[in-house]
C-alpha positions in Angstrom: -41.4 66.8 -243.1 -42.0 68.5 -246.4 -41.9 66.5 -249.6 -42.0 67.4 -253.3 -45.4 67.6 -254.9 -46.6 64.4 -256.5 -48.2 66.1 -259.4 -45.1 67.2 -261.3 -41.7 66.2 -262.7 -38.6 67.6 -261.1 -35.0 66.8 -260.2 -34.0 66.7 -256.6 -30.4 66.7 -255.6 -29.0 64.5 -252.8 -25.9 62.7 -251.7 -24.9 59.1 -251.4 -25.0 57.8 -247.8 -22.8 54.7 -248.1 -19.7 54.1 -246.0 -17.4 55.0 -248.8 -14.8 57.9 -249.1 -16.5 59.4 -252.2 -19.8 60.7 -250.8 -21.1 61.3 -254.3 -23.7 63.9 -255.1 -26.6 62.6 -257.2 -29.7 63.9 -259.0 -33.0 62.1 -258.7 -35.6 62.7 -261.3 -39.1 62.3 -259.9 -42.2 62.0 -262.1 -45.6 62.2 -260.3 -44.1 61.3 -256.9 -42.0 58.3 -258.1 -38.3 58.4 -258.5 -37.5 57.2 -262.1 -33.9 58.0 -262.6 -30.8 58.6 -260.5 -27.5 59.9 -261.9 -24.3 61.3 -260.6 -24.2 65.1 -260.6 -22.0 66.4 -263.3 -21.0 69.6 -261.5 -19.8 68.1 -258.2 -16.0 68.3 -258.3 -15.3 64.6 -257.4 -18.5 62.9 -258.5 -18.2 64.4 -262.0 -21.3 62.7 -263.3 -20.3 59.2 -262.4 -21.8 56.9 -259.7 -20.4 53.4 -258.9 -21.9 50.2 -260.2 -23.7 49.5 -256.9 -25.3 52.9 -256.6 -26.3 53.1 -260.3 -29.1 50.6 -259.3 -30.1 52.3 -256.1 -33.7 52.9 -257.3 -34.0 49.2 -257.6 -33.3 49.0 -253.9 -35.9 51.7 -253.1 -38.7 49.9 -254.9 -37.4 46.3 -254.4 -40.2 43.8 -253.9 -38.5 42.5 -250.8 -38.2 45.8 -249.1 -39.8 46.0 -245.7 -42.7 48.5 -245.7 -44.5 47.8 -242.4 -43.6 46.8 -238.9 -43.2 43.1 -238.2 -43.5 40.8 -235.2 -41.7 37.5 -235.1 -44.1 34.4 -235.0 -41.6 31.6 -235.8 -38.3 30.5 -234.2 -35.5 33.1 -234.1 -33.6 32.9 -237.4 -36.6 31.5 -239.3 -37.6 34.8 -240.9 -41.2 34.1 -240.0 -43.1 37.4 -239.1 -46.5 38.9 -239.1 -47.3 42.5 -240.0 -48.4 44.8 -237.2 -49.3 48.5 -237.0 -46.9 51.3 -236.0 -48.9 51.9 -232.7 -48.7 48.2 -231.9 -45.0 48.1 -232.7 -44.0 51.2 -230.8 -46.1 50.1 -227.8 -44.6 46.6 -227.7 -41.0 47.8 -228.0 -41.5 50.5 -225.3 -43.3 48.1 -223.0 -40.6 45.3 -223.3 -37.7 47.7 -223.1 -39.3 49.3 -220.0 -39.7 45.8 -218.4 -36.0 45.0 -219.1 -34.9 48.3 -217.6 -37.1 47.8 -214.5 -35.7 44.3 -213.9 -32.0 44.8 -214.8 -31.3 48.6 -215.2 -30.8 50.7 -218.4 -27.4 49.2 -219.2 -29.1 45.8 -219.8 -30.2 47.4 -223.1 -27.5 47.4 -225.8 -27.5 49.9 -228.7 -25.7 48.5 -231.8 -25.3 50.7 -234.8 -22.6 51.6 -237.3 -22.3 53.2 -240.7 -25.3 51.8 -242.6 -25.6 55.5 -243.4 -23.0 58.2 -243.1 -25.6 60.9 -242.9 -25.1 62.6 -239.6 -28.8 62.9 -238.8 -30.1 59.5 -239.7 -26.9 57.8 -238.4 -27.9 58.4 -234.9 -28.5 61.9 -233.4 -32.0 61.1 -232.2 -31.1 57.5 -231.5 -28.2 58.6 -229.3 -30.4 61.0 -227.4 -32.9 58.2 -226.7 -30.3 55.6 -225.6 -28.5 58.3 -223.5 -31.7 59.0 -221.7 -32.5 55.4 -220.8 -28.8 54.7 -219.8 -28.4 51.9 -222.3 -25.0 50.2 -223.0 -23.3 51.2 -226.2 -20.6 49.9 -228.5 -17.2 51.3 -229.4 -17.6 51.8 -233.2 -14.0 50.7 -233.9 -14.6 48.1 -236.5 -13.2 50.4 -239.3 -11.3 53.7 -239.3 -10.7 54.3 -235.6 -7.4 52.3 -235.5 -6.1 54.2 -238.5 -7.2 57.4 -236.7 -5.4 56.5 -233.5 -2.2 55.5 -235.3 -1.9 58.9 -237.1 -3.0 60.7 -234.0 -0.2 59.1 -232.1 2.2 61.1 -234.3 0.2 64.3 -234.8 -2.2 64.6 -231.9 -5.1 64.9 -234.4 -4.9 62.9 -237.6 -5.2 65.6 -240.2 -4.0 64.7 -243.7 -3.7 66.5 -247.0 -6.8 67.0 -249.2 -6.8 64.0 -251.6 -7.3 66.4 -254.5 -3.8 67.6 -253.9 -2.4 64.3 -255.2 -2.8 65.7 -258.7 0.4 67.7 -257.9 2.4 64.7 -256.6 5.4 63.2 -258.4 5.3 60.1 -256.4 2.0 58.6 -255.1 2.2 55.5 -252.9 -1.1 53.7 -252.5 -0.5 51.8 -249.3 -2.9 49.0 -248.6 -5.8 50.6 -250.5 -7.6 49.4 -253.6 -8.3 52.9 -254.9 -9.9 51.8 -258.2 -12.5 49.7 -256.4 -13.2 51.4 -253.0 -12.3 55.0 -253.8 -12.9 55.1 -257.5 -13.6 58.9 -257.7 -10.0 59.5 -256.6 -8.6 57.6 -259.5 -8.9 60.4 -262.0 -6.8 62.5 -259.7 -4.2 59.8 -259.6 -4.2 59.6 -263.4 -3.8 63.4 -263.6 -0.7 63.1 -261.5 0.6 60.4 -263.7 0.1 62.5 -266.8 2.3 65.1 -265.2 5.0 62.6 -264.7 4.2 61.0 -261.4 5.1 57.4 -260.5 2.2 55.4 -259.0 3.2 52.7 -256.6 0.8 50.2 -255.0 1.8 48.3 -251.8 -0.5 45.4 -251.0 -0.4 41.7 -250.1 -2.8 41.1 -253.0 -2.5 42.1 -256.7 -5.7 44.1 -256.9 -7.0 46.0 -259.9 -5.3 49.1 -258.5 -2.0 47.2 -258.3 -2.4 46.1 -261.9 -2.9 49.8 -262.9 0.1 51.1 -260.9 3.5 51.8 -262.4 5.0 49.5 -259.8 3.4 46.9 -257.6 5.2 45.9 -254.4 3.6 42.7 -253.0 4.3 42.7 -249.3 3.8 39.8 -246.9 0.6 40.5 -244.8 1.1 42.6 -241.7 4.8 43.3 -242.2 4.3 47.0 -243.1 6.2 48.3 -240.1 9.3 46.5 -241.2 9.0 48.1 -244.6 8.6 51.6 -243.1 11.6 51.0 -240.9 13.9 50.0 -243.7 12.7 53.0 -245.8 13.7 55.3 -242.9 17.0 53.3 -242.6 17.8 54.0 -246.3 16.5 57.6 -246.3 18.8 58.4 -243.3 21.8 56.4 -244.7 21.6 58.2 -248.1 21.0 61.7 -246.7 17.4 61.9 -248.0 15.8 63.0 -244.8 15.0 66.7 -244.1 17.1 67.3 -241.0 15.8 70.9 -240.5 12.2 69.7 -240.6 13.0 66.9 -238.1 14.9 69.3 -235.7 12.2 72.0 -235.8 8.9 70.0 -236.1 9.4 66.6 -234.5 10.5 64.9 -231.3 11.8 61.4 -230.8 14.0 61.2 -233.9 17.0 59.7 -232.1 14.9 56.7 -230.8 13.3 56.2 -234.3 16.7 56.4 -235.9 17.9 53.7 -233.5 14.9 51.5 -234.4 15.5 52.0 -238.1 19.2 51.3 -237.9 18.5 47.7 -236.9 16.2 47.1 -239.9 18.7 46.5 -242.6 17.6 45.9 -246.2 18.5 42.2 -246.0 16.5 41.8 -242.7 13.6 43.7 -244.1 13.6 41.6 -247.3 13.4 38.4 -245.2 10.5 39.7 -243.2 8.4 41.5 -245.9 9.2 39.2 -248.9 10.2 42.3 -250.9 13.6 42.0 -252.5 16.4 44.4 -251.6 16.5 46.0 -255.0 12.9 46.9 -254.8 13.2 48.2 -251.3 16.1 50.5 -252.3 14.1 51.7 -255.3 11.0 52.5 -253.1 13.0 54.5 -250.6 14.9 56.4 -253.2 11.8 57.1 -255.2 9.9 58.4 -252.1 12.9 60.5 -251.0 14.0 61.9 -254.3 11.0 62.2 -256.6 9.2 65.0 -254.8 6.6 66.0 -253.9 5.8 62.5 -252.6 2.5 61.5 -251.1 1.2 58.4 -249.4 -2.5 57.5 -249.8 -3.8 55.0 -247.2 -7.3 54.3 -245.8 -8.3 51.5 -243.5 -7.0 48.3 -245.1 -3.8 47.9 -243.0 -5.5 48.6 -239.7 -7.4 45.3 -239.4 -4.6 43.7 -237.5 -3.4 43.2 -233.9 -0.7 45.8 -234.5 -2.7 47.9 -237.0 -2.2 51.0 -234.9 1.5 50.6 -235.2 1.3 50.2 -238.9 -0.7 53.4 -239.3 1.6 55.2 -236.8 4.7 54.0 -238.8 3.3 55.2 -242.2 2.3 58.5 -240.7 5.9 59.1 -239.7 7.3 59.0 -243.2 6.2 62.6 -244.3 7.7 63.9 -241.1 11.1 62.3 -241.9 11.2 63.9 -245.4 9.4 67.2 -244.5 7.0 66.6 -247.3 4.1 68.2 -245.4 5.3 71.6 -246.6 5.0 70.7 -250.3 1.8 70.9 -252.4 1.2 67.3 -253.4 3.3 65.9 -250.5 2.3 64.4 -247.1 -0.2 61.8 -246.1 -3.6 61.6 -247.6 -5.9 59.7 -245.3 -9.5 60.2 -244.1 -10.8 63.8 -244.2 -13.5 63.1 -241.6 -11.5 64.9 -238.9 -11.9 68.1 -240.8 -15.7 67.9 -240.7 -15.8 66.7 -237.0 -13.6 69.7 -236.1 -15.7 72.2 -238.1 -19.0 71.0 -236.8 -17.8 70.6 -233.3 -18.8 66.9 -233.1 -17.7 65.8 -229.7 -19.1 63.2 -227.3 -17.5 64.8 -224.2 -20.8 66.2 -222.9 -22.7 62.9 -223.3 -23.4 60.5 -220.5 -20.7 57.9 -219.7 -22.5 54.8 -220.8 -21.1 51.2 -220.5 -19.4 50.3 -223.7 -18.2 47.2 -225.5 -16.0 46.9 -228.6 -18.4 46.0 -231.4 -16.1 43.2 -232.5 -16.9 41.5 -229.2 -20.6 41.2 -229.8 -20.7 37.4 -229.8 -18.7 37.3 -226.5 -20.9 40.0 -224.9 -24.2 38.3 -225.8 -22.9 35.0 -224.6 -21.3 36.2 -221.3 -23.4 34.7 -218.5 -21.3 36.5 -215.9 -21.9 40.0 -217.2 -23.5 42.3 -214.6 -26.0 43.3 -215.6 -26.5 41.0 -218.5 -27.6 42.2 -221.9 -31.3 41.4 -222.0 -32.4 43.7 -225.0 -30.6 44.6 -228.2 -31.6 47.4 -230.5 -29.9 47.4 -233.9 -30.0 50.3 -236.4 -27.8 51.1 -239.4 -26.0 47.8 -239.2 -26.1 44.0 -239.9 -23.9 42.6 -237.1 -24.8 39.0 -238.0 -22.7 39.5 -241.2 -20.1 42.2 -240.3 -18.9 41.0 -236.9 -16.0 38.5 -236.5 -16.5 35.2 -234.8 -19.9 35.0 -236.5 -21.0 31.7 -234.9 -20.8 33.2 -231.5 -22.8 36.3 -232.7 -25.5 34.1 -234.2 -25.6 32.0 -231.0 -26.1 35.2 -229.0 -28.8 36.5 -231.3 -30.6 33.1 -230.9 -31.0 33.5 -227.2 -34.7 33.0 -226.2 -34.3 35.5 -223.4 -32.9 38.3 -225.5 -35.5 40.9 -226.8 -34.2 42.2 -230.1 -35.4 45.1 -232.2 -34.0 45.7 -235.7 -34.5 48.9 -237.7 -34.1 47.9 -241.3 -35.0 48.2 -245.0 -34.7 44.5 -245.8 -34.9 41.1 -244.0 -31.1 40.9 -243.3 -29.5 38.0 -241.5 -29.7 40.1 -238.3 -33.3 41.0 -238.8 -34.2 37.3 -239.1 -33.4 37.0 -235.4 -35.4 40.0 -234.3 -38.6 40.0 -232.2 -39.7 43.3 -233.8 -38.5 44.7 -237.1 -39.2 48.4 -237.8 -39.1 49.6 -241.5 -36.9 52.6 -242.2 -36.6 55.0 -245.1 -33.9 55.0 -247.8 -31.7 58.0 -248.6 -34.0 59.5 -251.2 -36.9 59.6 -248.7 -35.4 61.7 -245.8 -33.3 64.8 -245.0 -29.7 64.4 -243.9 -26.4 66.2 -243.7 -23.5 64.3 -245.2 -19.8 64.6 -244.6 -17.1 62.7 -246.4 -13.9 60.9 -245.6 -12.4 61.2 -249.1 -12.8 64.9 -249.9 -13.7 68.2 -248.2 -17.3 68.9 -249.5 -20.2 69.1 -247.1 -23.5 68.2 -248.6 -27.2 68.4 -247.8 -29.4 65.4 -248.9 -32.9 66.5 -249.6 -35.8 64.0 -249.8 -36.9 63.4 -253.3 -40.0 61.3 -252.6 -42.3 60.6 -249.7 -41.5 57.5 -247.7 -42.5 54.3 -249.5 -45.1 52.2 -247.7 -45.2 52.8 -243.9 -41.4 53.3 -243.5 -40.3 56.1 -241.2 -36.9 57.8 -241.0 -34.7 56.6 -238.1 -35.2 59.9 -236.4 -39.0 59.6 -236.3 -38.8 56.0 -235.0 -36.8 57.1 -232.0 -39.0 60.2 -231.4 -42.0 57.9 -231.2 -40.2 55.5 -228.9 -39.1 58.3 -226.6 -42.7 59.7 -226.4 -44.1 56.2 -225.7 -41.5 55.7 -222.9 -42.4 59.1 -221.3 -39.2 60.9 -222.4 -40.7 64.3 -222.9 -37.6 66.6 -223.1 -37.6 69.2 -225.9 -34.6 67.4 -227.5 -36.9 64.6 -228.5 -39.2 66.9 -230.5 -36.5 68.5 -232.8 -37.4 68.1 -236.5 -34.8 66.8 -238.9 -34.3 70.3 -240.2 -33.7 71.6 -236.7 -31.1 68.8 -236.2 -29.3 69.9 -239.3 -29.4 73.5 -238.3 -28.0 72.6 -234.8 -25.0 70.8 -236.4 -24.3 73.8 -238.6 -24.5 76.2 -235.8 -20.8 76.4 -235.3 -18.5 79.4 -235.3 -15.6 77.5 -236.7 -13.9 79.4 -239.5 -14.1 76.3 -241.8 -17.9 76.8 -241.8 -17.7 80.4 -242.9 -20.6 81.1 -245.4 -22.0 77.6 -244.9 -25.4 77.3 -243.4 -28.7 75.5 -244.0 -29.9 78.0 -246.5 -26.7 78.0 -248.6 -26.7 74.2 -248.6 -30.3 74.0 -249.6 -29.5 76.2 -252.6 -26.2 74.7 -253.6 -26.4 71.2 -252.1 -22.6 71.0 -251.4 -20.0 73.5 -250.3 -16.3 73.0 -249.7 -15.1 73.6 -246.1 -13.6 77.1 -246.0 -10.0 76.1 -245.7 -7.4 78.5 -247.2 -6.1 77.5 -250.5 -2.6 77.3 -249.1 -3.6 75.3 -246.0 -1.1 72.7 -245.0 -1.8 70.2 -242.2 0.8 70.4 -239.4 2.4 73.4 -241.2 -0.4 76.1 -241.2 -0.8 75.2 -237.5 1.3 72.9 -235.4 0.4 69.3 -234.6 -2.2 69.0 -231.9 0.2 67.3 -229.5 1.1 68.6 -226.1 4.4 70.2 -227.3 3.2 71.1 -230.9 5.7 68.6 -232.4 5.1 65.5 -234.4 6.0 62.6 -232.1 8.3 60.0 -233.6 10.0 57.6 -231.1 10.8 53.9 -231.0 9.1 51.7 -233.6 9.3 47.9 -233.7 8.0 45.2 -236.1 6.1 42.5 -234.1 4.3 39.6 -235.7 0.7 39.4 -234.9 -0.4 36.7 -232.4 -2.5 34.7 -234.9 0.0 34.9 -237.9 2.7 32.7 -239.3 5.6 33.4 -236.9 3.2 34.7 -234.2 2.8 33.1 -230.7 -0.6 31.4 -231.2 0.9 28.0 -231.8 -1.8 27.4 -234.4 0.4 27.5 -237.5 1.1 23.7 -237.6 -2.6 23.0 -237.6 -3.7 26.0 -239.7 -0.8 27.1 -241.9 -2.7 29.5 -244.2 -3.5 33.2 -243.5 -7.0 34.2 -244.5 -7.8 37.8 -245.5 -11.4 39.0 -246.1 -11.6 41.5 -249.0 -13.8 44.1 -250.4 -13.4 43.0 -254.0 -16.7 43.1 -255.9 -17.8 46.4 -257.5 -21.5 45.9 -257.1 -21.8 45.7 -253.4 -20.2 47.5 -250.5 -19.8 45.9 -247.1 -23.0 44.0 -246.3 -25.4 46.6 -247.9 -25.8 44.7 -251.1 -24.6 41.2 -250.2 -28.1 39.7 -250.2 -29.2 40.9 -253.7 -28.7 38.6 -256.7 -28.6 41.6 -259.1 -25.5 42.9 -257.3 -23.7 39.6 -257.2 -20.9 38.4 -259.5 -21.8 36.0 -262.4 -21.2 32.9 -260.3 -23.6 34.1 -257.6 -21.5 32.9 -254.7 -18.3 33.8 -253.0 -15.1 31.8 -253.8 -11.9 31.1 -252.0 -8.8 32.5 -253.8 -5.7 30.3 -253.3 -2.2 30.5 -254.8 -1.3 27.8 -257.3 1.5 26.5 -255.0 -0.8 26.0 -252.1 -3.5 24.5 -254.3 -1.1 22.0 -255.8 0.1 20.9 -252.4 -3.5 20.1 -251.5 -4.4 18.7 -254.9 -7.0 21.4 -255.5 -8.0 22.4 -259.0 -9.9 25.5 -260.0 -13.7 25.1 -259.4 -13.2 22.3 -256.9 -15.4 22.3 -253.8 -13.2 22.9 -250.7 -13.6 23.3 -247.0 -11.8 26.2 -245.3 -11.8 25.9 -241.6 -10.3 26.7 -238.2 -11.4 26.3 -234.6 -14.0 29.0 -235.0 -15.9 27.5 -237.9 -16.0 26.0 -241.3 -17.2 27.0 -244.8 -17.7 25.1 -248.0 -17.2 26.9 -251.3 -15.5 26.8 -254.6 -11.8 27.3 -255.1 -10.3 29.9 -257.5 -6.7 29.4 -258.3 -5.0 32.8 -258.6 -1.5 34.2 -258.5 -2.9 37.5 -257.5 -2.5 36.3 -254.0 0.8 34.8 -252.7 1.9 31.5 -251.2 0.5 31.1 -247.7 -2.4 33.5 -248.2 -6.0 32.7 -249.1 -8.7 35.3 -249.6 -12.5 35.5 -249.4 -14.8 38.4 -250.1 -16.4 40.3 -247.2 -20.1 41.1 -246.9 -21.9 38.1 -248.4 -25.1 37.2 -246.5 -25.4 33.8 -244.8 -27.6 32.1 -247.5 -24.6 31.8 -249.9 -22.9 28.9 -248.1 -24.2 25.4 -247.1 -23.3 26.3 -243.5 -25.5 29.4 -243.7 -22.5 31.5 -242.7 -20.1 34.0 -244.3 -16.4 34.6 -244.0 -16.7 36.0 -240.5 -17.5 32.6 -239.2 -13.7 32.2 -239.4 -12.3 35.6 -238.6 -10.3 36.7 -235.6 -12.3 39.0 -233.2 -9.3 40.0 -231.1 -8.5 43.6 -230.5 -6.0 45.3 -228.1 -7.7 45.7 -224.8 -11.1 46.1 -226.5 -9.9 49.2 -228.4 -9.6 49.5 -232.2 -10.4 47.1 -235.0 -10.5 43.4 -234.7 -7.7 41.5 -236.2 -9.8 40.3 -239.2 -6.8 39.9 -241.5 -4.8 37.8 -238.9 -6.8 34.6 -239.2 -5.2 31.2 -239.6 -7.0 28.5 -241.5 -6.5 25.3 -243.4 -8.1 24.3 -246.7 -9.0 20.8 -247.9 -10.6 19.5 -251.0 -14.0 17.7 -250.7 -14.3 14.5 -252.7 
């Protein structure tokens, strides 16, 4: 791989790799081979010169004193974090030998690949890793923790879940931010929202929690958790009752209206108010604003999907633009993930890959602990992820990682909670040290990340690690010798019209290019929905309470009367990427439990008190924060903190619900029942 000369000063352009809609383009200034400044690129249409608080300190991460810079072998008990340094030849040889032994004894599917979105760069995310694991026949995971349920819900209506370009929201007169905290988790869209407001748009936030986005909206509608389908149904009821639907659009572009209309007729405003906690007057206002103040757009991402019936929620929300025909209006429709545009343009499709055994990633604890699994998982290789923190039912995950008969390899930059249980840890590069091709799920700009510096220490890119493992295990196919540049060129070798005038050379010169969609492109209008009949599928829709919710069928409510939601609520770390770094933590340096004053008073809990939050999965001790930003019956904790921040050496996922529907889609994280008690 070519790297900039170390005897000069220059600026190298790249793109942020984090699992975030914004995919910001940045400029790295390098003096004599060392990165000394990183700033948001001023010319990029959405970055506009601004990075978020976490990425502003990214160079601290690159040169952090705790960064892993050489391979390590465990010498203490699993979880102790006791390792000794070894050379790359030793590390590659040991991993290859032990994986080979597991495969010989139990078959390739006894090796489990676990990876996720530690990087969104398409190359380092897993192209070479997938080739390696495909070749040895390893088991894989369904990467459904986040995004896939929302994808499926919208696809149930439209075949493929295309949405409007989020930049179009500048032309909207009504913008509904449905279950998304835009100002925190999609901050580079907020200027577009403000541009719409300056033109007269009404900004509405629908959320169970009064977030900073809700506080910045013109109207905040605080819905009871998980009751979104009921709110959609009553909106359709009112839109139909008051002749605010687009009957021509429904007749010519949809199927199943009669069944949907029947479902909506049963959801009266009074019934919906009782279910959702939103008063009738507000419900009527919402439906009329959406139906009358046009163009109207709904912005939603992945927040509502983390429920048993999350797919139904996303399906329901996706139906609303079809009822009003707002897809045909600039500034109207549904703005959700744009990832489907890039996947379509680049031809990303797993159809030609081997059919490997797969498990839902949310079931990791159960899979590792399943003594009857045939063949059992005897080796685990983790890259681009920290499952000990991000997976639900955390105690089971840690118990599985602690198995003495499980050979574990973790490819990492830091000694994460997962890496502490590894037998071998392999150091990998950061984004400014390797080449990658980056897509986005919040805009339509494809970008090339160019390496700004040589790898620090003895770190290797993910691609090089799996090339070396393949060679050591005798996998000598030409696909294992492709360079990173060749991998990028292969992805860009598509004849799709959206890649017109985009290739490796143009991206190397320009860094980013917008997909070549026509300026008047309208999803589901410019071309029909990708359903079997070319129509948007409506049909019956019902509100059903989740199993582990108040009113659900779990039978746990009497023992655990509070619902727990885990939130992305702190500006300086995203998911688990920064949860272990004090410089990225809030002032208190530890997560807190947010509880409504009514629930706190009933339990004689005051602000700052030490409390225990618990259910049958686990227990955590932390400080209470009394807040009316939540609602009675609901408590919240932040997601992503590493284990060291609680006396139990666990995070919020020690409590969360791992259930999914038949192993497909996200776990029901937000449908977790708990109780809270003060500790004297």
